[in-house]
All heavy atoms as a GROMACS GRO file, in nm:
protein
  572
    1MET      N    1   9.557  35.106  28.606
    1MET     CA    2   9.635  34.987  28.597
    1MET      C    3   9.674  34.946  28.743
    1MET      O    4   9.694  35.038  28.822
    1MET     CB    5   9.766  35.019  28.513
    1MET     CG    6   9.733  35.040  28.371
    1MET     SD    7   9.890  35.075  28.287
    1MET     CE    8   9.823  35.162  28.146
    2THR      N    9   9.684  34.821  28.760
    2THR     CA   10   9.718  34.773  28.881
    2THR      C   11   9.853  34.788  28.929
    2THR      O   12   9.948  34.775  28.841
    2THR     CB   13   9.680  34.617  28.899
    2THR    OG1   14   9.754  34.546  28.806
    2THR    CG2   15   9.531  34.587  28.876
    3GLU      N   16   9.886  34.819  29.052
    3GLU     CA   17  10.022  34.844  29.094
    3GLU      C   18  10.095  34.718  29.104
    3GLU      O   19  10.229  34.722  29.096
    3GLU     CB   20  10.010  34.924  29.229
    3GLU     CG   21   9.958  35.058  29.230
    3GLU     CD   22  10.066  35.149  29.133
    3GLU    OE1   23  10.179  35.145  29.142
    3GLU    OE2   24  10.001  35.212  29.047
    4ASP      N   25  10.035  34.602  29.128
    4ASP     CA   26  10.117  34.479  29.141
    4ASP      C   27  10.104  34.396  29.021
    4ASP      O   28  10.166  34.278  29.025
    4ASP     CB   29  10.056  34.403  29.274
    4ASP     CG   30   9.906  34.378  29.256
    4ASP    OD1   31   9.847  34.426  29.165
    4ASP    OD2   32   9.861  34.289  29.333
    5GLY      N   33  10.054  34.432  28.915
    5GLY     CA   34  10.047  34.354  28.795
    5GLY      C   35  10.155  34.395  28.691
    5GLY      O   36  10.265  34.456  28.722
    6TYR      N   37  10.129  34.360  28.567
    6TYR     CA   38  10.220  34.379  28.456
    6TYR      C   39  10.146  34.469  28.351
    6TYR      O   40  10.023  34.478  28.343
    6TYR     CB   41  10.259  34.248  28.392
    6TYR     CG   42  10.357  34.174  28.490
    6TYR    CD1   43  10.304  34.066  28.560
    6TYR    CD2   44  10.496  34.201  28.480
    6TYR    CE1   45  10.390  34.001  28.651
    6TYR    CE2   46  10.579  34.134  28.570
    6TYR     CZ   47  10.518  34.033  28.651
    6TYR     OH   48  10.611  33.955  28.731
    7ALA      N   49  10.235  34.530  28.270
    7ALA     CA   50  10.175  34.602  28.155
    7ALA      C   51  10.276  34.574  28.039
    7ALA      O   52  10.380  34.511  28.066
    7ALA     CB   53  10.180  34.749  28.178
    8VAL      N   54  10.222  34.594  27.918
    8VAL     CA   55  10.314  34.565  27.799
    8VAL      C   56  10.319  34.706  27.724
    8VAL      O   57  10.222  34.790  27.716
    8VAL     CB   58  10.258  34.460  27.714
    8VAL    CG1   59  10.269  34.330  27.773
    8VAL    CG2   60  10.111  34.487  27.658
    9VAL      N   61  10.443  34.714  27.670
    9VAL     CA   62  10.464  34.832  27.582
    9VAL      C   63  10.460  34.782  27.438
    9VAL      O   64  10.540  34.692  27.399
    9VAL     CB   65  10.608  34.900  27.597
    9VAL    CG1   66  10.627  35.019  27.517
    9VAL    CG2   67  10.624  34.932  27.756
   10LEU      N   68  10.350  34.827  27.366
   10LEU     CA   69  10.337  34.790  27.217
   10LEU      C   70  10.416  34.870  27.135
   10LEU      O   71  10.419  34.998  27.152
   10LEU     CB   72  10.195  34.789  27.195
   10LEU     CG   73  10.099  34.717  27.287
   10LEU    CD1   74   9.952  34.741  27.255
   10LEU    CD2   75  10.126  34.562  27.263
   11VAL      N   76  10.486  34.823  27.036
   11VAL     CA   77  10.575  34.898  26.939
   11VAL      C   78  10.531  34.850  26.799
   11VAL      O   79  10.460  34.764  26.778
   11VAL     CB   80  10.723  34.864  26.973
   11VAL    CG1   81  10.769  34.916  27.109
   11VAL    CG2   82  10.756  34.722  26.959
   12TYR      N   83  10.584  34.937  26.702
   12TYR     CA   84  10.548  34.911  26.576
   12TYR      C   85  10.636  34.808  26.494
   12TYR      O   86  10.605  34.764  26.394
   12TYR     CB   87  10.558  35.034  26.490
   12TYR     CG   88  10.456  35.146  26.549
   12TYR    CD1   89  10.486  35.252  26.623
   12TYR    CD2   90  10.326  35.122  26.516
   12TYR    CE1   91  10.395  35.337  26.665
   12TYR    CE2   92  10.222  35.210  26.565
   12TYR     CZ   93  10.255  35.323  26.641
   12TYR     OH   94  10.164  35.402  26.691
   13ALA      N   95  10.747  34.776  26.547
   13ALA     CA   96  10.839  34.674  26.492
   13ALA      C   97  10.916  34.593  26.603
   13ALA      O   98  10.943  34.657  26.707
   13ALA     CB   99  10.936  34.744  26.394
   14THR      N  100  10.957  34.474  26.572
   14THR     CA  101  11.035  34.396  26.664
   14THR      C  102  11.164  34.460  26.694
   14THR      O  103  11.214  34.457  26.805
   14THR     CB  104  11.064  34.253  26.602
   14THR    OG1  105  10.929  34.198  26.576
   14THR    CG2  106  11.137  34.168  26.699
   15SER      N  107  11.227  34.532  26.595
   15SER     CA  108  11.343  34.594  26.627
   15SER      C  109  11.331  34.710  26.735
   15SER      O  110  11.422  34.732  26.804
   15SER     CB  111  11.404  34.666  26.499
   15SER     OG  112  11.311  34.755  26.444
   16HIS      N  113  11.218  34.779  26.736
   16HIS     CA  114  11.175  34.872  26.837
   16HIS      C  115  11.175  34.810  26.970
   16HIS      O  116  11.222  34.871  27.070
   16HIS     CB  117  11.064  34.950  26.800
   16HIS     CG  118  11.064  35.030  26.675
   16HIS    ND1  119  10.951  35.091  26.619
   16HIS    CD2  120  11.170  35.065  26.600
   16HIS    CE1  121  10.993  35.150  26.509
   16HIS    NE2  122  11.126  35.138  26.495
   17ALA      N  123  11.114  34.691  26.974
   17ALA     CA  124  11.101  34.625  27.107
   17ALA      C  125  11.233  34.584  27.159
   17ALA      O  126  11.272  34.595  27.269
   17ALA     CB  127  11.022  34.494  27.079
   18LEU      N  128  11.325  34.540  27.069
   18LEU     CA  129  11.463  34.509  27.105
   18LEU      C  130  11.538  34.624  27.164
   18LEU      O  131  11.614  34.613  27.267
   18LEU     CB  132  11.536  34.444  26.998
   18LEU     CG  133  11.488  34.308  26.945
   18LEU    CD1  134  11.553  34.257  26.818
   18LEU    CD2  135  11.518  34.198  27.054
   19ARG      N  136  11.521  34.746  27.096
   19ARG     CA  137  11.579  34.861  27.136
   19ARG      C  138  11.539  34.901  27.272
   19ARG      O  139  11.615  34.935  27.369
   19ARG     CB  140  11.566  34.973  27.026
   19ARG     CG  141  11.632  35.096  27.072
   19ARG     CD  142  11.632  35.202  26.961
   19ARG     NE  143  11.687  35.324  27.012
   19ARG     CZ  144  11.636  35.448  26.991
   19ARG    NH1  145  11.525  35.462  26.913
   19ARG    NH2  146  11.690  35.556  27.041
   20LEU      N  147  11.404  34.897  27.279
   20LEU     CA  148  11.349  34.942  27.414
   20LEU      C  149  11.395  34.855  27.528
   20LEU      O  150  11.422  34.890  27.638
   20LEU     CB  151  11.192  34.937  27.396
   20LEU     CG  152  11.107  34.965  27.540
   20LEU    CD1  153  11.153  35.110  27.584
   20LEU    CD2  154  10.966  34.972  27.509
   21GLU      N  155  11.400  34.721  27.499
   21GLU     CA  156  11.446  34.625  27.604
   21GLU      C  157  11.582  34.664  27.651
   21GLU      O  158  11.615  34.675  27.774
   21GLU     CB  159  11.447  34.488  27.546
   21GLU     CG  160  11.492  34.380  27.662
   21GLU     CD  161  11.498  34.245  27.599
   21GLU    OE1  162  11.538  34.232  27.485
   21GLU    OE2  163  11.474  34.150  27.675
   22LYS      N  164  11.668  34.700  27.551
   22LYS     CA  165  11.816  34.738  27.594
   22LYS      C  166  11.815  34.866  27.664
   22LYS      O  167  11.877  34.875  27.771
   22LYS     CB  168  11.890  34.747  27.472
   22LYS     CG  169  12.037  34.783  27.488
   22LYS     CD  170  12.113  34.789  27.354
   22LYS     CE  171  12.251  34.823  27.373
   22LYS     NZ  172  12.333  34.829  27.258
   23LEU      N  173  11.732  34.955  27.627
   23LEU     CA  174  11.728  35.088  27.696
   23LEU      C  175  11.679  35.070  27.848
   23LEU      O  176  11.732  35.136  27.929
   23LEU     CB  177  11.635  35.189  27.624
   23LEU     CG  178  11.682  35.242  27.494
   23LEU    CD1  179  11.569  35.314  27.422
   23LEU    CD2  180  11.800  35.329  27.512
   24LEU      N  181  11.575  34.993  27.856
   24LEU     CA  182  11.523  34.966  27.998
   24LEU      C  183  11.615  34.899  28.087
   24LEU      O  184  11.645  34.926  28.199
   24LEU     CB  185  11.385  34.892  27.991
   24LEU     CG  186  11.268  34.964  27.923
   24LEU    CD1  187  11.150  34.871  27.915
   24LEU    CD2  188  11.241  35.100  27.989
   25ARG      N  189  11.687  34.795  28.028
   25ARG     CA  190  11.782  34.719  28.101
   25ARG      C  191  11.899  34.810  28.146
   25ARG      O  192  11.949  34.797  28.251
   25ARG     CB  193  11.837  34.597  28.027
   25ARG     CG  194  11.737  34.498  28.011
   25ARG     CD  195  11.783  34.366  27.961
   25ARG     NE  196  11.679  34.272  27.923
   25ARG     CZ  197  11.619  34.187  28.029
   25ARG    NH1  198  11.669  34.194  28.155
   25ARG    NH2  199  11.527  34.106  27.990
   26ASN      N  200  11.933  34.897  28.060
   26ASN     CA  201  12.051  35.004  28.094
   26ASN      C  202  12.006  35.081  28.214
   26ASN      O  203  12.088  35.141  28.284
   26ASN     CB  204  12.089  35.092  27.973
   26ASN     CG  205  12.166  35.012  27.865
   26ASN    OD1  206  12.217  34.905  27.903
   26ASN    ND2  207  12.166  35.067  27.751
   27GLU      N  208  11.874  35.113  28.222
   27GLU     CA  209  11.819  35.199  28.331
   27GLU      C  210  11.780  35.104  28.448
   27GLU      O  211  11.720  35.148  28.557
   27GLU     CB  212  11.706  35.275  28.291
   27GLU     CG  213  11.733  35.377  28.173
   27GLU     CD  214  11.815  35.492  28.238
   27GLU    OE1  215  11.800  35.531  28.354
   27GLU    OE2  216  11.904  35.538  28.164
   28THR      N  217  11.818  34.975  28.457
   28THR     CA  218  11.778  34.880  28.547
   28THR      C  219  11.639  34.861  28.587
   28THR      O  220  11.591  34.838  28.692
   28THR     CB  221  11.867  34.887  28.680
   28THR    OG1  222  11.823  35.022  28.741
   28THR    CG2  223  12.006  34.897  28.656
   29ILE      N  224  11.549  34.884  28.476
   29ILE     CA  225  11.411  34.864  28.496
   29ILE      C  226  11.381  34.717  28.433
   29ILE      O  227  11.413  34.684  28.324
   29ILE     CB  228  11.334  34.970  28.407
   29ILE    CG1  229  11.364  35.108  28.450
   29ILE    CG2  230  11.180  34.936  28.402
   29ILE    CD1  231  11.307  35.217  28.359
   30PRO      N  232  11.328  34.631  28.531
   30PRO     CA  233  11.293  34.497  28.495
   30PRO      C  234  11.201  34.494  28.364
   30PRO      O  235  11.106  34.560  28.367
   30PRO     CB  236  11.243  34.434  28.615
   30PRO     CG  237  11.278  34.520  28.723
   30PRO     CD  238  11.295  34.665  28.667
   31CYS      N  239  11.230  34.410  28.271
   31CYS     CA  240  11.143  34.391  28.151
   31CYS      C  241  11.170  34.255  28.093
   31CYS      O  242  11.272  34.193  28.113
   31CYS     CB  243  11.172  34.503  28.058
   31CYS     SG  244  11.340  34.506  27.985
   32LYS      N  245  11.082  34.222  28.005
   32LYS     CA  246  11.099  34.100  27.935
   32LYS      C  247  11.033  34.112  27.795
   32LYS      O  248  10.921  34.156  27.772
   32LYS     CB  249  11.040  33.976  28.004
   32LYS     CG  250  11.056  33.846  27.938
   32LYS     CD  251  10.991  33.738  28.029
   32LYS     CE  252  11.010  33.599  27.957
   32LYS     NZ  253  10.957  33.493  28.041
   33LEU      N  254  11.106  34.058  27.686
   33LEU     CA  255  11.049  34.060  27.552
   33LEU      C  256  10.952  33.942  27.544
   33LEU      O  257  10.999  33.825  27.573
   33LEU     CB  258  11.160  34.055  27.461
   33LEU     CG  259  11.138  34.090  27.308
   33LEU    CD1  260  11.111  34.237  27.296
   33LEU    CD2  261  11.258  34.052  27.227
   34ILE      N  262  10.831  33.974  27.507
   34ILE     CA  263  10.736  33.860  27.497
   34ILE      C  264  10.649  33.885  27.365
   34ILE      O  265  10.649  33.986  27.308
   34ILE     CB  266  10.636  33.854  27.612
   34ILE    CG1  267  10.559  33.979  27.620
   34ILE    CG2  268  10.721  33.821  27.745
   34ILE    CD1  269  10.427  33.980  27.724
   35PRO      N  270  10.574  33.773  27.310
   35PRO     CA  271  10.500  33.795  27.211
   35PRO      C  272  10.364  33.882  27.248
   35PRO      O  273  10.339  33.876  27.367
   35PRO     CB  274  10.440  33.646  27.177
   35PRO     CG  275  10.531  33.561  27.247
   35PRO     CD  276  10.600  33.636  27.365
   36VAL      N  277  10.319  33.951  27.158
   36VAL     CA  278  10.204  34.033  27.180
   36VAL      C  279  10.095  33.945  27.219
   36VAL      O  280  10.054  33.854  27.155
   36VAL     CB  281  10.164  34.123  27.055
   36VAL    CG1  282  10.038  34.196  27.091
   36VAL    CG2  283  10.276  34.223  27.029
   37PRO      N  284  10.027  33.979  27.339
   37PRO     CA  285   9.904  33.894  27.377
   37PRO      C  286   9.802  33.897  27.281
   37PRO      O  287   9.772  34.005  27.220
   37PRO     CB  288   9.860  33.962  27.514
   37PRO     CG  289   9.987  34.018  27.566
   37PRO     CD  290  10.060  34.068  27.436
   38ARG      N  291   9.725  33.778  27.255
   38ARG     CA  292   9.621  33.775  27.148
   38ARG      C  293   9.523  33.880  27.164
   38ARG      O  294   9.453  33.924  27.077
   38ARG     CB  295   9.572  33.632  27.141
   38ARG     CG  296   9.662  33.545  27.077
   38ARG     CD  297   9.651  33.550  26.934
   38ARG     NE  298   9.728  33.444  26.867
   38ARG     CZ  299   9.752  33.457  26.736
   38ARG    NH1  300   9.704  33.545  26.668
   38ARG    NH2  301   9.846  33.365  26.685
   39HIS      N  302   9.486  33.900  27.295
   39HIS     CA  303   9.375  33.985  27.318
   39HIS      C  304   9.394  34.134  27.288
   39HIS      O  305   9.301  34.216  27.290
   39HIS     CB  306   9.308  33.970  27.463
   39HIS     CG  307   9.407  34.023  27.571
   39HIS    ND1  308   9.507  33.940  27.613
   39HIS    CD2  309   9.411  34.141  27.641
   39HIS    CE1  310   9.579  34.016  27.720
   39HIS    NE2  311   9.519  34.127  27.728
   40LEU      N  312   9.522  34.163  27.267
   40LEU     CA  313   9.560  34.297  27.235
   40LEU      C  314   9.577  34.317  27.090
   40LEU      O  315   9.558  34.429  27.031
   40LEU     CB  316   9.697  34.346  27.305
   40LEU     CG  317   9.682  34.351  27.461
   40LEU    CD1  318   9.809  34.389  27.525
   40LEU    CD2  319   9.580  34.460  27.506
   41SER      N  320   9.624  34.213  27.012
   41SER     CA  321   9.657  34.222  26.874
   41SER      C  322   9.660  34.089  26.815
   41SER      O  323   9.727  34.008  26.872
   41SER     CB  324   9.776  34.308  26.852
   41SER     OG  325   9.798  34.305  26.707
   42SER      N  326   9.610  34.079  26.691
   42SER     CA  327   9.614  33.934  26.629
   42SER      C  328   9.733  33.934  26.546
   42SER      O  329   9.773  33.833  26.480
   42SER     CB  330   9.490  33.920  26.549
   42SER     OG  331   9.476  34.017  26.452
   43ASP      N  332   9.806  34.041  26.520
   43ASP     CA  333   9.925  34.054  26.438
   43ASP      C  334  10.043  33.977  26.518
   43ASP      O  335  10.033  33.972  26.645
   43ASP     CB  336   9.971  34.189  26.418
   43ASP     CG  337   9.867  34.268  26.339
   43ASP    OD1  338   9.796  34.211  26.269
   43ASP    OD2  339   9.870  34.393  26.349
   44CYS      N  340  10.122  33.918  26.437
   44CYS     CA  341  10.243  33.860  26.498
   44CYS      C  342  10.337  33.981  26.541
   44CYS      O  343  10.340  34.081  26.485
   44CYS     CB  344  10.319  33.771  26.397
   44CYS     SG  345  10.228  33.631  26.341
   45GLY      N  346  10.412  33.957  26.645
   45GLY     CA  347  10.505  34.061  26.685
   45GLY      C  348  10.545  34.051  26.820
   45GLY      O  349  10.506  33.953  26.898
   46ALA      N  350  10.635  34.135  26.865
   46ALA     CA  351  10.683  34.127  27.008
   46ALA      C  352  10.644  34.258  27.075
   46ALA      O  353  10.632  34.364  27.003
   46ALA     CB  354  10.835  34.110  26.996
   47CYS      N  355  10.645  34.249  27.205
   47CYS     CA  356  10.627  34.366  27.289
   47CYS      C  357  10.714  34.345  27.413
   47CYS      O  358  10.782  34.239  27.427
   47CYS     CB  359  10.485  34.379  27.332
   47CYS     SG  360  10.417  34.239  27.430
   48VAL      N  361  10.717  34.449  27.497
   48VAL     CA  362  10.811  34.446  27.617
   48VAL      C  363  10.710  34.448  27.729
   48VAL      O  364  10.628  34.540  27.752
   48VAL     CB  365  10.904  34.572  27.610
   48VAL    CG1  366  10.986  34.561  27.747
   48VAL    CG2  367  10.995  34.561  27.496
   49ARG      N  368  10.726  34.337  27.821
   49ARG     CA  369  10.648  34.337  27.952
   49ARG      C  370  10.722  34.405  28.051
   49ARG      O  371  10.846  34.387  28.073
   49ARG     CB  372  10.623  34.192  27.983
   49ARG     CG  373  10.529  34.171  28.101
   49ARG     CD  374  10.512  34.028  28.146
   49ARG     NE  375  10.641  34.002  28.220
   49ARG     CZ  376  10.672  33.884  28.283
   49ARG    NH1  377  10.587  33.787  28.252
   49ARG    NH2  378  10.784  33.857  28.339
   50ILE      N  379  10.656  34.493  28.124
   50ILE     CA  380  10.717  34.567  28.245
   50ILE      C  381  10.619  34.538  28.365
   50ILE      O  382  10.505  34.498  28.346
   50ILE     CB  383  10.728  34.714  28.209
   50ILE    CG1  384  10.592  34.778  28.166
   50ILE    CG2  385  10.828  34.736  28.090
   50ILE    CD1  386  10.586  34.920  28.162
   51ARG      N  387  10.670  34.585  28.480
   51ARG     CA  388  10.592  34.587  28.597
   51ARG      C  389  10.500  34.719  28.588
   51ARG      O  390  10.552  34.821  28.549
   51ARG     CB  391  10.670  34.584  28.723
   51ARG     CG  392  10.755  34.462  28.742
   51ARG     CD  393  10.832  34.462  28.867
   51ARG     NE  394  10.919  34.581  28.866
   51ARG     CZ  395  11.023  34.608  28.949
   51ARG    NH1  396  11.050  34.515  29.037
   51ARG    NH2  397  11.096  34.714  28.945
   52ALA      N  398  10.380  34.704  28.631
   52ALA     CA  399  10.278  34.820  28.622
   52ALA      C  400  10.333  34.934  28.695
   52ALA      O  401  10.311  35.049  28.652
   52ALA     CB  402  10.141  34.776  28.671
   53HIS      N  403  10.394  34.918  28.809
   53HIS     CA  404  10.439  35.032  28.880
   53HIS      C  405  10.568  35.101  28.825
   53HIS      O  406  10.613  35.207  28.866
   53HIS     CB  407  10.459  34.996  29.037
   53HIS     CG  408  10.570  34.911  29.052
   53HIS    ND1  409  10.567  34.780  29.065
   53HIS    CD2  410  10.715  34.940  29.092
   53HIS    CE1  411  10.685  34.729  29.095
   53HIS    NE2  412  10.767  34.819  29.108
   54ASP      N  413  10.616  35.048  28.712
   54ASP     CA  414  10.734  35.116  28.640
   54ASP      C  415  10.691  35.192  28.522
   54ASP      O  416  10.776  35.251  28.436
   54ASP     CB  417  10.835  35.001  28.601
   54ASP     CG  418  10.908  34.934  28.712
   54ASP    OD1  419  10.940  35.011  28.808
   54ASP    OD2  420  10.951  34.819  28.693
   55ILE      N  421  10.563  35.212  28.501
   55ILE     CA  422  10.506  35.278  28.380
   55ILE      C  423  10.561  35.416  28.365
   55ILE      O  424  10.609  35.452  28.254
   55ILE     CB  425  10.350  35.271  28.377
   55ILE    CG1  426  10.308  35.124  28.350
   55ILE    CG2  427  10.301  35.357  28.264
   55ILE    CD1  428  10.150  35.117  28.351
   56ASP      N  429  10.561  35.494  28.472
   56ASP     CA  430  10.605  35.623  28.462
   56ASP      C  431  10.757  35.637  28.417
   56ASP      O  432  10.802  35.710  28.338
   56ASP     CB  433  10.582  35.707  28.596
   56ASP     CG  434  10.436  35.734  28.611
   56ASP    OD1  435  10.362  35.740  28.514
   56ASP    OD2  436  10.399  35.753  28.729
   57ALA      N  437  10.837  35.542  28.488
   57ALA     CA  438  10.975  35.534  28.452
   57ALA      C  439  11.003  35.497  28.301
   57ALA      O  440  11.081  35.555  28.224
   57ALA     CB  441  11.054  35.451  28.545
   58VAL      N  442  10.931  35.406  28.258
   58VAL     CA  443  10.931  35.359  28.118
   58VAL      C  444  10.894  35.471  28.025
   58VAL      O  445  10.957  35.494  27.936
   58VAL     CB  446  10.837  35.237  28.098
   58VAL    CG1  447  10.829  35.205  27.946
   58VAL    CG2  448  10.901  35.115  28.170
   59ARG      N  449  10.783  35.546  28.062
   59ARG     CA  450  10.759  35.666  27.974
   59ARG      C  451  10.864  35.764  27.963
   59ARG      O  452  10.887  35.824  27.847
   59ARG     CB  453  10.626  35.729  28.025
   59ARG     CG  454  10.498  35.642  27.996
   59ARG     CD  455  10.382  35.727  28.030
   59ARG     NE  456  10.254  35.646  27.991
   59ARG     CZ  457  10.155  35.621  28.060
   59ARG    NH1  458  10.152  35.668  28.184
   59ARG    NH2  459  10.052  35.555  28.021
   60ARG      N  460  10.933  35.784  28.076
   60ARG     CA  461  11.045  35.880  28.069
   60ARG      C  462  11.156  35.833  27.972
   60ARG      O  463  11.217  35.904  27.901
   60ARG     CB  464  11.104  35.907  28.209
   60ARG     CG  465  11.022  36.001  28.298
   60ARG     CD  466  11.094  36.044  28.419
   60ARG     NE  467  11.107  35.933  28.514
   60ARG     CZ  468  11.018  35.890  28.599
   60ARG    NH1  469  10.896  35.948  28.607
   60ARG    NH2  470  11.040  35.785  28.692
   61VAL      N  471  11.191  35.699  27.984
   61VAL     CA  472  11.286  35.646  27.901
   61VAL      C  473  11.250  35.649  27.751
   61VAL      O  474  11.335  35.682  27.661
   61VAL     CB  475  11.320  35.498  27.940
   61VAL    CG1  476  11.411  35.427  27.838
   61VAL    CG2  477  11.378  35.492  28.080
   62VAL      N  478  11.128  35.620  27.726
   62VAL     CA  479  11.078  35.620  27.585
   62VAL      C  480  11.084  35.766  27.538
   62VAL      O  481  11.138  35.800  27.419
   62VAL     CB  482  10.926  35.566  27.581
   62VAL    CG1  483  10.863  35.605  27.452
   62VAL    CG2  484  10.928  35.423  27.597
   63GLY      N  485  11.046  35.868  27.611
   63GLY     CA  486  11.051  36.000  27.575
   63GLY      C  487  11.189  36.046  27.545
   63GLY      O  488  11.222  36.122  27.450
   64ALA      N  489  11.282  36.023  27.637
   64ALA     CA  490  11.423  36.056  27.621
   64ALA      C  491  11.490  36.003  27.506
   64ALA      O  492  11.574  36.069  27.440
   64ALA     CB  493  11.503  36.021  27.750
   65ALA      N  494  11.447  35.884  27.474
   65ALA     CA  495  11.510  35.814  27.353
   65ALA      C  496  11.437  35.844  27.221
   65ALA      O  497  11.477  35.805  27.113
   65ALA     CB  498  11.503  35.656  27.372
   66ARG      N  499  11.316  35.918  27.236
   66ARG     CA  500  11.237  35.951  27.122
   66ARG      C  501  11.192  35.838  27.045
   66ARG      O  502  11.190  35.840  26.918
   66ARG     CB  503  11.304  36.060  27.032
   66ARG     CG  504  11.352  36.182  27.111
   66ARG     CD  505  11.424  36.277  27.019
   66ARG     NE  506  11.335  36.397  27.027
   66ARG     CZ  507  11.356  36.507  26.952
   66ARG    NH1  508  11.439  36.496  26.859
   66ARG    NH2  509  11.280  36.609  26.974
   67LEU      N  510  11.158  35.732  27.120
   67LEU     CA  511  11.116  35.601  27.063
   67LEU      C  512  10.960  35.613  27.048
   67LEU      O  513  10.899  35.645  27.146
   67LEU     CB  514  11.151  35.483  27.149
   67LEU     CG  515  11.126  35.352  27.098
   67LEU    CD1  516  11.204  35.324  26.969
   67LEU    CD2  517  11.163  35.247  27.200
   68GLU      N  518  10.905  35.584  26.931
   68GLU     CA  519  10.768  35.588  26.913
   68GLU      C  520  10.707  35.447  26.960
   68GLU      O  521  10.756  35.356  26.899
   68GLU     CB  522  10.728  35.616  26.756
   68GLU     CG  523  10.588  35.649  26.740
   68GLU     CD  524  10.560  35.687  26.590
   68GLU    OE1  525  10.665  35.728  26.530
   68GLU    OE2  526  10.448  35.688  26.556
   69VAL      N  527  10.607  35.460  27.034
   69VAL     CA  528  10.544  35.337  27.075
   69VAL      C  529  10.400  35.337  27.053
   69VAL      O  530  10.334  35.453  27.031
   69VAL     CB  531  10.559  35.309  27.236
   69VAL    CG1  532  10.706  35.286  27.274
   69VAL    CG2  533  10.492  35.407  27.318
   70ALA      N  534  10.335  35.223  27.028
   70ALA     CA  535  10.197  35.215  26.990
   70ALA      C  536  10.091  35.232  27.126
   70ALA      O  537   9.983  35.253  27.105
   70ALA     CB  538  10.156  35.093  26.922
   71GLY      N  539  10.158  35.205  27.234
   71GLY     CA  540  10.082  35.224  27.360
   71GLY      C  541  10.136  35.145  27.468
   71GLY      O  542  10.232  35.054  27.448
   72ILE      N  543  10.085  35.165  27.588
   72ILE     CA  544  10.120  35.084  27.704
   72ILE      C  545   9.989  35.038  27.756
   72ILE      O  546   9.897  35.113  27.793
   72ILE     CB  547  10.202  35.168  27.810
   72ILE    CG1  548  10.322  35.220  27.750
   72ILE    CG2  549  10.216  35.082  27.936
   72ILE    CD1  550  10.409  35.314  27.835
   73LYS      N  551   9.972  34.906  27.770
   73LYS     CA  552   9.849  34.841  27.820
   73LYS      C  553   9.875  34.748  27.939
   73LYS      O  554   9.962  34.675  27.942
   73LYS     CB  555   9.788  34.754  27.700
   73LYS     CG  556   9.769  34.826  27.577
   73LYS     CD  557   9.644  34.916  27.579
   73LYS     CE  558   9.622  34.979  27.444
   73LYS     NZ  559   9.505  35.064  27.434
   74ALA      N  560   9.771  34.754  28.037
   74ALA     CA  561   9.776  34.662  28.144
   74ALA      C  562   9.730  34.524  28.095
   74ALA      O  563   9.671  34.495  27.995
   74ALA     CB  564   9.677  34.709  28.247
   75ILE      N  565   9.804  34.418  28.157
   75ILE     CA  566   9.771  34.283  28.121
   75ILE      C  567   9.746  34.210  28.246
   75ILE      O  568   9.766  34.245  28.358
   75ILE     CB  569   9.888  34.202  28.040
   75ILE    CG1  570  10.011  34.204  28.107
   75ILE    CG2  571   9.889  34.272  27.904
   75ILE    CD1  572  10.110  34.124  28.047
   0.00000   0.00000   0.00000
């Protein structure tokens, strides 16, 4: 994944994306709730966009919150 780009955290439900966004903002990790990019999934839904260099910090937050995610993908 590129250090200067973005990644998205894919989740199983919009409510999970909202919860993750709140958790990341509480940890002052910049993020934005966006629609899932078409090239990743044709399903309707939301995901959380993060900076690629924050991936490790996001994984720690996800693990500590025991939040199940579908994956983290570079965009």
